[in-house]
PDB file as gemmi writes it, atoms N, CA and C in Angstrom:
CRYST1    1.000    1.000    1.000  90.00  90.00  90.00 P 1                      
ATOM      1  N   MET A   1     -88.924 326.996 243.862  1.00  0.00           N  
ATOM      2  CA  MET A   1     -88.947 325.964 242.862  1.00  0.00           C  
ATOM      3  C   MET A   1     -87.579 325.854 242.189  1.00  0.00           C  
ATOM      4  N   PHE A   2     -86.980 326.954 241.875  1.00  0.00           N  
ATOM      5  CA  PHE A   2     -85.659 326.948 241.254  1.00  0.00           C  
ATOM      6  C   PHE A   2     -84.619 326.326 242.180  1.00  0.00           C  
ATOM      7  N   VAL A   3     -84.739 326.597 243.459  1.00  0.00           N  
ATOM      8  CA  VAL A   3     -83.801 326.052 244.434  1.00  0.00           C  
ATOM      9  C   VAL A   3     -83.937 324.540 244.521  1.00  0.00           C  
ATOM     10  N   SER A   4     -85.147 324.016 244.451  1.00  0.00           N  
ATOM     11  CA  SER A   4     -85.336 322.567 244.523  1.00  0.00           C  
ATOM     12  C   SER A   4     -84.771 321.878 243.279  1.00  0.00           C  
ATOM     13  N   LEU A   5     -84.911 322.493 242.092  1.00  0.00           N  
ATOM     14  CA  LEU A   5     -84.324 321.928 240.879  1.00  0.00           C  
ATOM     15  C   LEU A   5     -82.806 321.939 240.953  1.00  0.00           C  
ATOM     16  N   LEU A   6     -82.242 323.019 241.461  1.00  0.00           N  
ATOM     17  CA  LEU A   6     -80.799 323.131 241.604  1.00  0.00           C  
ATOM     18  C   LEU A   6     -80.263 322.083 242.579  1.00  0.00           C  
ATOM     19  N   THR A   7     -80.980 321.881 243.658  1.00  0.00           N  
ATOM     20  CA  THR A   7     -80.580 320.886 244.652  1.00  0.00           C  
ATOM     21  C   THR A   7     -80.634 319.478 244.053  1.00  0.00           C  
ATOM     22  N   ASP A   8     -81.665 319.162 243.289  1.00  0.00           N  
ATOM     23  CA  ASP A   8     -81.781 317.849 242.645  1.00  0.00           C  
ATOM     24  C   ASP A   8     -80.659 317.631 241.633  1.00  0.00           C  
ATOM     25  N   ALA A   9     -80.300 318.657 240.874  1.00  0.00           N  
ATOM     26  CA  ALA A   9     -79.238 318.539 239.874  1.00  0.00           C  
ATOM     27  C   ALA A   9     -77.894 318.289 240.530  1.00  0.00           C  
ATOM     28  N   THR A  10     -77.595 318.972 241.615  1.00  0.00           N  
ATOM     29  CA  THR A  10     -76.311 318.754 242.289  1.00  0.00           C  
ATOM     30  C   THR A  10     -76.284 317.404 242.983  1.00  0.00           C  
ATOM     31  N   ALA A  11     -77.408 316.934 243.459  1.00  0.00           N  
ATOM     32  CA  ALA A  11     -77.451 315.615 244.089  1.00  0.00           C  
ATOM     33  C   ALA A  11     -77.186 314.525 243.055  1.00  0.00           C  
ATOM     34  N   THR A  12     -77.756 314.672 241.878  1.00  0.00           N  
ATOM     35  CA  THR A  12     -77.534 313.693 240.816  1.00  0.00           C  
ATOM     36  C   THR A  12     -76.080 313.722 240.361  1.00  0.00           C  
ATOM     37  N   GLY A  13     -75.524 314.891 240.217  1.00  0.00           N  
ATOM     38  CA  GLY A  13     -74.129 315.026 239.814  1.00  0.00           C  
ATOM     39  C   GLY A  13     -73.189 314.454 240.850  1.00  0.00           C  
ATOM     40  N   SER A  14     -73.482 314.661 242.100  1.00  0.00           N  
ATOM     41  CA  SER A  14     -72.600 314.151 243.147  1.00  0.00           C  
ATOM     42  C   SER A  14     -72.695 312.638 243.258  1.00  0.00           C  
ATOM     43  N   SER A  15     -73.877 312.047 243.020  1.00  0.00           N  
ATOM     44  CA  SER A  15     -73.987 310.580 243.077  1.00  0.00           C  
ATOM     45  C   SER A  15     -73.247 309.951 241.899  1.00  0.00           C  
ATOM     46  N   THR A  16     -73.284 310.614 240.750  1.00  0.00           N  
ATOM     47  CA  THR A  16     -72.524 310.122 239.597  1.00  0.00           C  
ATOM     48  C   THR A  16     -71.036 310.209 239.879  1.00  0.00           C  
ATOM     49  N   GLN A  17     -70.629 311.290 240.479  1.00  0.00           N  
ATOM     50  CA  GLN A  17     -69.216 311.471 240.816  1.00  0.00           C  
ATOM     51  C   GLN A  17     -68.775 310.435 241.843  1.00  0.00           C  
ATOM     52  N   GLN A  18     -69.606 310.152 242.824  1.00  0.00           N  
ATOM     53  CA  GLN A  18     -69.274 309.129 243.822  1.00  0.00           C  
ATOM     54  C   GLN A  18     -69.174 307.749 243.170  1.00  0.00           C  
ATOM     55  N   LEU A  19     -70.082 307.491 242.236  1.00  0.00           N  
ATOM     56  CA  LEU A  19     -70.049 306.210 241.539  1.00  0.00           C  
ATOM     57  C   LEU A  19     -68.751 306.068 240.732  1.00  0.00           C  
ATOM     58  N   LEU A  20     -68.359 307.118 240.033  1.00  0.00           N  
ATOM     59  CA  LEU A  20     -67.115 307.083 239.263  1.00  0.00           C  
ATOM     60  C   LEU A  20     -65.889 306.932 240.157  1.00  0.00           C  
ATOM     61  N   THR A  21     -65.870 307.632 241.270  1.00  0.00           N  
ATOM     62  CA  THR A  21     -64.713 307.525 242.157  1.00  0.00           C  
ATOM     63  C   THR A  21     -64.641 306.160 242.830  1.00  0.00           C  
ATOM     64  N   THR A  22     -65.741 305.451 242.870  1.00  0.00           N  
ATOM     65  CA  THR A  22     -65.735 304.100 243.434  1.00  0.00           C  
ATOM     66  C   THR A  22     -65.341 303.061 242.376  1.00  0.00           C  
ATOM     67  N   ILE A  23     -65.903 303.183 241.189  1.00  0.00           N  
ATOM     68  CA  ILE A  23     -65.699 302.172 240.150  1.00  0.00           C  
ATOM     69  C   ILE A  23     -64.370 302.348 239.424  1.00  0.00           C  
ATOM     70  N   LEU A  24     -63.930 303.559 239.200  1.00  0.00           N  
ATOM     71  CA  LEU A  24     -62.721 303.813 238.431  1.00  0.00           C  
ATOM     72  C   LEU A  24     -61.473 303.155 239.023  1.00  0.00           C  
ATOM     73  N   PRO A  25     -61.196 303.249 240.309  1.00  0.00           N  
ATOM     74  CA  PRO A  25     -60.007 302.561 240.845  1.00  0.00           C  
ATOM     75  C   PRO A  25     -60.094 301.033 240.741  1.00  0.00           C  
ATOM     76  N   ILE A  26     -61.296 300.494 240.894  1.00  0.00           N  
ATOM     77  CA  ILE A  26     -61.464 299.042 240.785  1.00  0.00           C  
ATOM     78  C   ILE A  26     -61.210 298.597 239.346  1.00  0.00           C  
ATOM     79  N   ALA A  27     -61.721 299.347 238.380  1.00  0.00           N  
ATOM     80  CA  ALA A  27     -61.493 299.020 236.972  1.00  0.00           C  
ATOM     81  C   ALA A  27     -60.007 299.135 236.638  1.00  0.00           C  
ATOM     82  N   ALA A  28     -59.336 300.152 237.153  1.00  0.00           N  
ATOM     83  CA  ALA A  28     -57.903 300.312 236.923  1.00  0.00           C  
ATOM     84  C   ALA A  28     -57.125 299.141 237.525  1.00  0.00           C  
ATOM     85  N   LEU A  29     -57.531 298.682 238.678  1.00  0.00           N  
ATOM     86  CA  LEU A  29     -56.878 297.541 239.323  1.00  0.00           C  
ATOM     87  C   LEU A  29     -57.026 296.274 238.482  1.00  0.00           C  
ATOM     88  N   PHE A  30     -58.209 296.046 237.927  1.00  0.00           N  
ATOM     89  CA  PHE A  30     -58.417 294.885 237.066  1.00  0.00           C  
ATOM     90  C   PHE A  30     -57.569 294.976 235.798  1.00  0.00           C  
ATOM     91  N   LEU A  31     -57.450 296.157 235.215  1.00  0.00           N  
ATOM     92  CA  LEU A  31     -56.614 296.321 234.030  1.00  0.00           C  
ATOM     93  C   LEU A  31     -55.148 296.026 234.332  1.00  0.00           C  
ATOM     94  N   VAL A  32     -54.655 296.542 235.442  1.00  0.00           N  
ATOM     95  CA  VAL A  32     -53.268 296.276 235.831  1.00  0.00           C  
ATOM     96  C   VAL A  32     -53.065 294.788 236.082  1.00  0.00           C  
ATOM     97  N   PHE A  33     -53.996 294.171 236.773  1.00  0.00           N  
ATOM     98  CA  PHE A  33     -53.937 292.735 237.049  1.00  0.00           C  
ATOM     99  C   PHE A  33     -53.870 291.943 235.747  1.00  0.00           C  
ATOM    100  N   TYR A  34     -54.682 292.307 234.767  1.00  0.00           N  
ATOM    101  CA  TYR A  34     -54.704 291.601 233.481  1.00  0.00           C  
ATOM    102  C   TYR A  34     -53.370 291.742 232.758  1.00  0.00           C  
ATOM    103  N   PHE A  35     -52.858 292.970 232.636  1.00  0.00           N  
ATOM    104  CA  PHE A  35     -51.643 293.196 231.863  1.00  0.00           C  
ATOM    105  C   PHE A  35     -50.379 292.730 232.568  1.00  0.00           C  
ATOM    106  N   VAL A  36     -50.389 292.654 233.895  1.00  0.00           N  
ATOM    107  CA  VAL A  36     -49.193 292.242 234.622  1.00  0.00           C  
ATOM    108  C   VAL A  36     -49.157 290.736 234.860  1.00  0.00           C  
ATOM    109  N   LEU A  37     -50.304 290.124 235.109  1.00  0.00           N  
ATOM    110  CA  LEU A  37     -50.316 288.702 235.466  1.00  0.00           C  
ATOM    111  C   LEU A  37     -50.918 287.783 234.413  1.00  0.00           C  
ATOM    112  N   LEU A  38     -52.103 288.065 233.970  1.00  0.00           N  
ATOM    113  CA  LEU A  38     -52.813 287.117 233.114  1.00  0.00           C  
ATOM    114  C   LEU A  38     -52.273 287.058 231.693  1.00  0.00           C  
ATOM    115  N   ARG A  39     -52.035 288.174 231.082  1.00  0.00           N  
ATOM    116  CA  ARG A  39     -51.594 288.201 229.691  1.00  0.00           C  
ATOM    117  C   ARG A  39     -50.220 287.560 229.495  1.00  0.00           C  
ATOM    118  N   PRO A  40     -49.214 287.883 230.321  1.00  0.00           N  
ATOM    119  CA  PRO A  40     -47.912 287.213 230.140  1.00  0.00           C  
ATOM    120  C   PRO A  40     -47.973 285.704 230.374  1.00  0.00           C  
ATOM    121  N   GLU A  41     -48.772 285.271 231.335  1.00  0.00           N  
ATOM    122  CA  GLU A  41     -48.891 283.835 231.605  1.00  0.00           C  
ATOM    123  C   GLU A  41     -49.520 283.115 230.411  1.00  0.00           C  
ATOM    124  N   LYS A  42     -50.521 283.722 229.817  1.00  0.00           N  
ATOM    125  CA  LYS A  42     -51.169 283.146 228.645  1.00  0.00           C  
ATOM    126  C   LYS A  42     -50.181 283.049 227.483  1.00  0.00           C  
ATOM    127  N   LYS A  43     -49.341 284.058 227.334  1.00  0.00           N  
ATOM    128  CA  LYS A  43     -48.341 284.074 226.275  1.00  0.00           C  
ATOM    129  C   LYS A  43     -47.298 282.973 226.491  1.00  0.00           C  
ATOM    130  N   ARG A  44     -46.840 282.785 227.747  1.00  0.00           N  
ATOM    131  CA  ARG A  44     -45.870 281.726 228.043  1.00  0.00           C  
ATOM    132  C   ARG A  44     -46.450 280.341 227.761  1.00  0.00           C  
ATOM    133  N   LYS A  45     -47.711 280.131 228.126  1.00  0.00           N  
ATOM    134  CA  LYS A  45     -48.344 278.835 227.873  1.00  0.00           C  
ATOM    135  C   LYS A  45     -48.455 278.566 226.379  1.00  0.00           C  
ATOM    136  N   LYS A  46     -48.786 279.570 225.602  1.00  0.00           N  
ATOM    137  CA  LYS A  46     -48.900 279.400 224.159  1.00  0.00           C  
ATOM    138  C   LYS A  46     -47.537 279.085 223.541  1.00  0.00           C  
ATOM    139  N   GLU A  47     -46.478 279.769 223.983  1.00  0.00           N  
ATOM    140  CA  GLU A  47     -45.137 279.499 223.468  1.00  0.00           C  
ATOM    141  C   GLU A  47     -44.691 278.081 223.809  1.00  0.00           C  
ATOM    142  N   ALA A  48     -44.976 277.620 225.030  1.00  0.00           N  
ATOM    143  CA  ALA A  48     -44.607 276.256 225.430  1.00  0.00           C  
ATOM    144  C   ALA A  48     -45.377 275.236 224.606  1.00  0.00           C  
ATOM    145  N   GLU A  49     -46.657 275.480 224.369  1.00  0.00           N  
ATOM    146  CA  GLU A  49     -47.471 274.565 223.565  1.00  0.00           C  
ATOM    147  C   GLU A  49     -46.961 274.516 222.121  1.00  0.00           C  
ATOM    148  N   ASP A  50     -46.599 275.659 221.566  1.00  0.00           N  
ATOM    149  CA  ASP A  50     -46.049 275.695 220.207  1.00  0.00           C  
ATOM    150  C   ASP A  50     -44.725 274.936 220.135  1.00  0.00           C  
ATOM    151  N   MET A  51     -43.877 275.085 221.155  1.00  0.00           N  
ATOM    152  CA  MET A  51     -42.594 274.375 221.190  1.00  0.00           C  
ATOM    153  C   MET A  51     -42.838 272.866 221.245  1.00  0.00           C  
ATOM    154  N   ARG A  52     -43.776 272.430 222.062  1.00  0.00           N  
ATOM    155  CA  ARG A  52     -44.049 270.988 222.181  1.00  0.00           C  
ATOM    156  C   ARG A  52     -44.654 270.422 220.902  1.00  0.00           C  
ATOM    157  N   ASN A  53     -45.445 271.227 220.210  1.00  0.00           N  
ATOM    158  CA  ASN A  53     -46.036 270.758 218.954  1.00  0.00           C  
ATOM    159  C   ASN A  53     -45.013 270.719 217.820  1.00  0.00           C  
ATOM    160  N   SER A  54     -43.909 271.451 217.953  1.00  0.00           N  
ATOM    161  CA  SER A  54     -42.914 271.490 216.889  1.00  0.00           C  
ATOM    162  C   SER A  54     -41.742 270.530 217.126  1.00  0.00           C  
ATOM    163  N   LEU A  55     -41.852 269.639 218.096  1.00  0.00           N  
ATOM    164  CA  LEU A  55     -40.784 268.681 218.358  1.00  0.00           C  
ATOM    165  C   LEU A  55     -40.628 267.733 217.175  1.00  0.00           C  
ATOM    166  N   ALA A  56     -39.365 267.435 216.835  1.00  0.00           N  
ATOM    167  CA  ALA A  56     -39.088 266.552 215.703  1.00  0.00           C  
ATOM    168  C   ALA A  56     -37.930 265.624 216.070  1.00  0.00           C  
ATOM    169  N   VAL A  57     -37.793 264.563 215.310  1.00  0.00           N  
ATOM    170  CA  VAL A  57     -36.708 263.600 215.522  1.00  0.00           C  
ATOM    171  C   VAL A  57     -35.378 264.326 215.369  1.00  0.00           C  
ATOM    172  N   GLY A  58     -34.465 264.071 216.322  1.00  0.00           N  
ATOM    173  CA  GLY A  58     -33.150 264.689 216.289  1.00  0.00           C  
ATOM    174  C   GLY A  58     -33.014 265.902 217.195  1.00  0.00           C  
ATOM    175  N   ASP A  59     -34.130 266.446 217.684  1.00  0.00           N  
ATOM    176  CA  ASP A  59     -34.062 267.597 218.600  1.00  0.00           C  
ATOM    177  C   ASP A  59     -33.518 267.156 219.954  1.00  0.00           C  
ATOM    178  N   LYS A  60     -32.691 267.989 220.556  1.00  0.00           N  
ATOM    179  CA  LYS A  60     -32.191 267.729 221.907  1.00  0.00           C  
ATOM    180  C   LYS A  60     -33.104 268.469 222.878  1.00  0.00           C  
ATOM    181  N   ILE A  61     -33.584 267.736 223.901  1.00  0.00           N  
ATOM    182  CA  ILE A  61     -34.552 268.308 224.837  1.00  0.00           C  
ATOM    183  C   ILE A  61     -34.122 268.065 226.278  1.00  0.00           C  
ATOM    184  N   THR A  62     -34.775 268.784 227.170  1.00  0.00           N  
ATOM    185  CA  THR A  62     -34.668 268.554 228.606  1.00  0.00           C  
ATOM    186  C   THR A  62     -36.086 268.425 229.145  1.00  0.00           C  
ATOM    187  N   THR A  63     -36.324 267.393 229.951  1.00  0.00           N  
ATOM    188  CA  THR A  63     -37.653 267.191 230.516  1.00  0.00           C  
ATOM    189  C   THR A  63     -37.800 267.998 231.807  1.00  0.00           C  
ATOM    190  N   ILE A  64     -39.018 268.032 232.338  1.00  0.00           N  
ATOM    191  CA  ILE A  64     -39.240 268.765 233.580  1.00  0.00           C  
ATOM    192  C   ILE A  64     -38.557 268.084 234.759  1.00  0.00           C  
ATOM    193  N   GLY A  65     -38.168 266.826 234.585  1.00  0.00           N  
ATOM    194  CA  GLY A  65     -37.433 266.114 235.624  1.00  0.00           C  
ATOM    195  C   GLY A  65     -35.930 266.275 235.504  1.00  0.00           C  
ATOM    196  N   GLY A  66     -35.471 266.965 234.459  1.00  0.00           N  
ATOM    197  CA  GLY A  66     -34.047 267.207 234.279  1.00  0.00           C  
ATOM    198  C   GLY A  66     -33.339 266.193 233.413  1.00  0.00           C  
ATOM    199  N   ILE A  67     -34.061 265.288 232.807  1.00  0.00           N  
ATOM    200  CA  ILE A  67     -33.447 264.280 231.938  1.00  0.00           C  
ATOM    201  C   ILE A  67     -33.215 264.901 230.568  1.00  0.00           C  
ATOM    202  N   MET A  68     -31.996 264.740 230.077  1.00  0.00           N  
ATOM    203  CA  MET A  68     -31.631 265.305 228.777  1.00  0.00           C  
ATOM    204  C   MET A  68     -31.457 264.179 227.780  1.00  0.00           C  
ATOM    205  N   GLY A  69     -31.853 264.426 226.539  1.00  0.00           N  
ATOM    206  CA  GLY A  69     -31.709 263.403 225.517  1.00  0.00           C  
ATOM    207  C   GLY A  69     -32.058 263.917 224.141  1.00  0.00           C  
ATOM    208  N   THR A  70     -31.955 263.020 223.178  1.00  0.00           N  
ATOM    209  CA  THR A  70     -32.259 263.323 221.789  1.00  0.00           C  
ATOM    210  C   THR A  70     -33.505 262.547 221.384  1.00  0.00           C  
ATOM    211  N   ILE A  71     -34.413 263.185 220.700  1.00  0.00           N  
ATOM    212  CA  ILE A  71     -35.678 262.553 220.316  1.00  0.00           C  
ATOM    213  C   ILE A  71     -35.438 261.514 219.222  1.00  0.00           C  
ATOM    214  N   CYS A  72     -35.984 260.295 219.463  1.00  0.00           N  
ATOM    215  CA  CYS A  72     -35.898 259.207 218.484  1.00  0.00           C  
ATOM    216  C   CYS A  72     -37.186 259.078 217.677  1.00  0.00           C  
ATOM    217  N   SER A  73     -38.328 259.255 218.354  1.00  0.00           N  
ATOM    218  CA  SER A  73     -39.605 259.174 217.647  1.00  0.00           C  
ATOM    219  C   SER A  73     -40.615 260.089 218.340  1.00  0.00           C  
ATOM    220  N   VAL A  74     -41.548 260.562 217.527  1.00  0.00           N  
ATOM    221  CA  VAL A  74     -42.599 261.453 218.020  1.00  0.00           C  
ATOM    222  C   VAL A  74     -43.939 260.866 217.622  1.00  0.00           C  
ATOM    223  N   LYS A  75     -44.834 260.718 218.595  1.00  0.00           N  
ATOM    224  CA  LYS A  75     -46.204 260.274 218.328  1.00  0.00           C  
ATOM    225  C   LYS A  75     -47.135 261.396 218.754  1.00  0.00           C  
ATOM    226  N   ASP A  76     -48.432 261.145 218.759  1.00  0.00           N  
ATOM    227  CA  ASP A  76     -49.404 262.196 219.076  1.00  0.00           C  
ATOM    228  C   ASP A  76     -49.140 262.844 220.431  1.00  0.00           C  
ATOM    229  N   ASP A  77     -49.109 262.035 221.484  1.00  0.00           N  
ATOM    230  CA  ASP A  77     -48.946 262.583 222.831  1.00  0.00           C  
ATOM    231  C   ASP A  77     -47.669 262.146 223.520  1.00  0.00           C  
ATOM    232  N   THR A  78     -46.849 261.340 222.866  1.00  0.00           N  
ATOM    233  CA  THR A  78     -45.628 260.841 223.501  1.00  0.00           C  
ATOM    234  C   THR A  78     -44.421 261.044 222.600  1.00  0.00           C  
ATOM    235  N   ILE A  79     -43.259 261.031 223.247  1.00  0.00           N  
ATOM    236  CA  ILE A  79     -41.989 261.070 222.524  1.00  0.00           C  
ATOM    237  C   ILE A  79     -41.075 260.009 223.123  1.00  0.00           C  
ATOM    238  N   THR A  80     -40.156 259.489 222.324  1.00  0.00           N  
ATOM    239  CA  THR A  80     -39.143 258.552 222.796  1.00  0.00           C  
ATOM    240  C   THR A  80     -37.799 259.233 222.618  1.00  0.00           C  
ATOM    241  N   ILE A  81     -36.978 259.207 223.697  1.00  0.00           N  
ATOM    242  CA  ILE A  81     -35.670 259.850 223.624  1.00  0.00           C  
ATOM    243  C   ILE A  81     -34.564 258.858 223.967  1.00  0.00           C  
ATOM    244  N   GLU A  82     -33.380 259.107 223.393  1.00  0.00           N  
ATOM    245  CA  GLU A  82     -32.166 258.381 223.775  1.00  0.00           C  
ATOM    246  C   GLU A  82     -31.450 259.256 224.778  1.00  0.00           C  
ATOM    247  N   THR A  83     -31.022 258.639 225.903  1.00  0.00           N  
ATOM    248  CA  THR A  83     -30.469 259.447 226.982  1.00  0.00           C  
ATOM    249  C   THR A  83     -28.973 259.319 227.191  1.00  0.00           C  
ATOM    250  N   SER A  84     -28.310 258.363 226.551  1.00  0.00           N  
ATOM    251  CA  SER A  84     -26.875 258.218 226.798  1.00  0.00           C  
ATOM    252  C   SER A  84     -26.191 257.546 225.615  1.00  0.00           C  
ATOM    253  N   ILE A  85     -24.888 257.340 225.760  1.00  0.00           N  
ATOM    254  CA  ILE A  85     -24.115 256.670 224.722  1.00  0.00           C  
ATOM    255  C   ILE A  85     -24.577 255.220 224.555  1.00  0.00           C  
ATOM    256  N   ASP A  86     -25.082 254.641 225.659  1.00  0.00           N  
ATOM    257  CA  ASP A  86     -25.572 253.254 225.609  1.00  0.00           C  
ATOM    258  C   ASP A  86     -26.905 253.141 224.883  1.00  0.00           C  
ATOM    259  N   LYS A  87     -27.416 254.238 224.409  1.00  0.00           N  
ATOM    260  CA  LYS A  87     -28.684 254.308 223.665  1.00  0.00           C  
ATOM    261  C   LYS A  87     -29.860 253.816 224.482  1.00  0.00           C  
ATOM    262  N   ASN A  88     -29.889 254.208 225.754  1.00  0.00           N  
ATOM    263  CA  ASN A  88     -31.056 253.924 226.584  1.00  0.00           C  
ATOM    264  C   ASN A  88     -32.224 254.751 226.063  1.00  0.00           C  
ATOM    265  N   LYS A  89     -33.366 254.111 225.894  1.00  0.00           N  
ATOM    266  CA  LYS A  89     -34.531 254.814 225.378  1.00  0.00           C  
ATOM    267  C   LYS A  89     -35.580 254.937 226.465  1.00  0.00           C  
ATOM    268  N   MET A  90     -36.196 256.120 226.511  1.00  0.00           N  
ATOM    269  CA  MET A  90     -37.243 256.388 227.490  1.00  0.00           C  
ATOM    270  C   MET A  90     -38.412 257.053 226.769  1.00  0.00           C  
ATOM    271  N   VAL A  91     -39.623 256.735 227.232  1.00  0.00           N  
ATOM    272  CA  VAL A  91     -40.825 257.314 226.637  1.00  0.00           C  
ATOM    273  C   VAL A  91     -41.392 258.337 227.619  1.00  0.00           C  
ATOM    274  N   PHE A  92     -41.731 259.516 227.103  1.00  0.00           N  
ATOM    275  CA  PHE A  92     -42.294 260.600 227.914  1.00  0.00           C  
ATOM    276  C   PHE A  92     -43.533 261.161 227.243  1.00  0.00           C  
ATOM    277  N   ALA A  93     -44.395 261.741 228.037  1.00  0.00           N  
ATOM    278  CA  ALA A  93     -45.510 262.516 227.487  1.00  0.00           C  
ATOM    279  C   ALA A  93     -44.955 263.836 226.978  1.00  0.00           C  
ATOM    280  N   LYS A  94     -45.569 264.381 225.948  1.00  0.00           N  
ATOM    281  CA  LYS A  94     -45.075 265.636 225.376  1.00  0.00           C  
ATOM    282  C   LYS A  94     -45.108 266.776 226.396  1.00  0.00           C  
ATOM    283  N   TRP A  95     -46.089 266.768 227.288  1.00  0.00           N  
ATOM    284  CA  TRP A  95     -46.196 267.856 228.252  1.00  0.00           C  
ATOM    285  C   TRP A  95     -45.027 267.864 229.226  1.00  0.00           C  
ATOM    286  N   ALA A  96     -44.240 266.766 229.281  1.00  0.00           N  
ATOM    287  CA  ALA A  96     -43.102 266.698 230.198  1.00  0.00           C  
ATOM    288  C   ALA A  96     -41.846 267.379 229.643  1.00  0.00           C  
ATOM    289  N   VAL A  97     -41.892 267.847 228.405  1.00  0.00           N  
ATOM    290  CA  VAL A  97     -40.748 268.521 227.814  1.00  0.00           C  
ATOM    291  C   VAL A  97     -40.723 269.956 228.306  1.00  0.00           C  
ATOM    292  N   GLN A  98     -39.572 270.343 228.889  1.00  0.00           N  
ATOM    293  CA  GLN A  98     -39.449 271.706 229.412  1.00  0.00           C  
ATOM    294  C   GLN A  98     -38.776 272.625 228.414  1.00  0.00           C  
ATOM    295  N   THR A  99     -37.657 272.188 227.851  1.00  0.00           N  
ATOM    296  CA  THR A  99     -36.937 273.037 226.900  1.00  0.00           C  
ATOM    297  C   THR A  99     -36.480 272.219 225.709  1.00  0.00           C  
ATOM    298  N   LYS A 100     -36.286 272.931 224.623  1.00  0.00           N  
ATOM    299  CA  LYS A 100     -35.737 272.335 223.412  1.00  0.00           C  
ATOM    300  C   LYS A 100     -34.508 273.159 223.062  1.00  0.00           C  
ATOM    301  N   GLU A 101     -33.385 272.466 222.777  1.00  0.00           N  
ATOM    302  CA  GLU A 101     -32.160 273.169 222.442  1.00  0.00           C  
ATOM    303  C   GLU A 101     -32.331 273.874 221.114  1.00  0.00           C  
ATOM    304  N   LYS A 102     -31.957 275.139 221.080  1.00  0.00           N  
ATOM    305  CA  LYS A 102     -32.101 275.917 219.856  1.00  0.00           C  
ATOM    306  C   LYS A 102     -30.966 275.585 218.912  1.00  0.00           C  
ATOM    307  N   LYS A 103     -31.317 275.434 217.645  1.00  0.00           N  
ATOM    308  CA  LYS A 103     -30.319 275.149 216.618  1.00  0.00           C  
ATOM    309  C   LYS A 103     -29.773 276.459 216.091  1.00  0.00           C  
ATOM    310  N   ASP A 104     -28.493 276.449 215.750  1.00  0.00           N  
ATOM    311  CA  ASP A 104     -27.865 277.668 215.229  1.00  0.00           C  
ATOM    312  C   ASP A 104     -28.235 277.898 213.784  1.00  0.00           C  
TER     313      ASP A 104                                                      
END                                                                             
């Protein structure tokens, strides 16, 4: 009887150990995936959204198409920029802004 109890206890312990050795590497892989890929991407998207929401008249920007100009007007979802000395004006969606020149 004692031998059967001992055998049952070691079987339960070994199945728990097998379960941990199977699940632990998978959980570690998901954690690495989150901290290396998902979290930085989420942070970059938030920074870009904050930059686009803070656009104001007079800011110098570059669009995702490479067009550079100075903002003339800002509306909810669009901006109007002047692109040259001839004061050519173009209208863009806010999501098309890639960078904003930093002021000193």
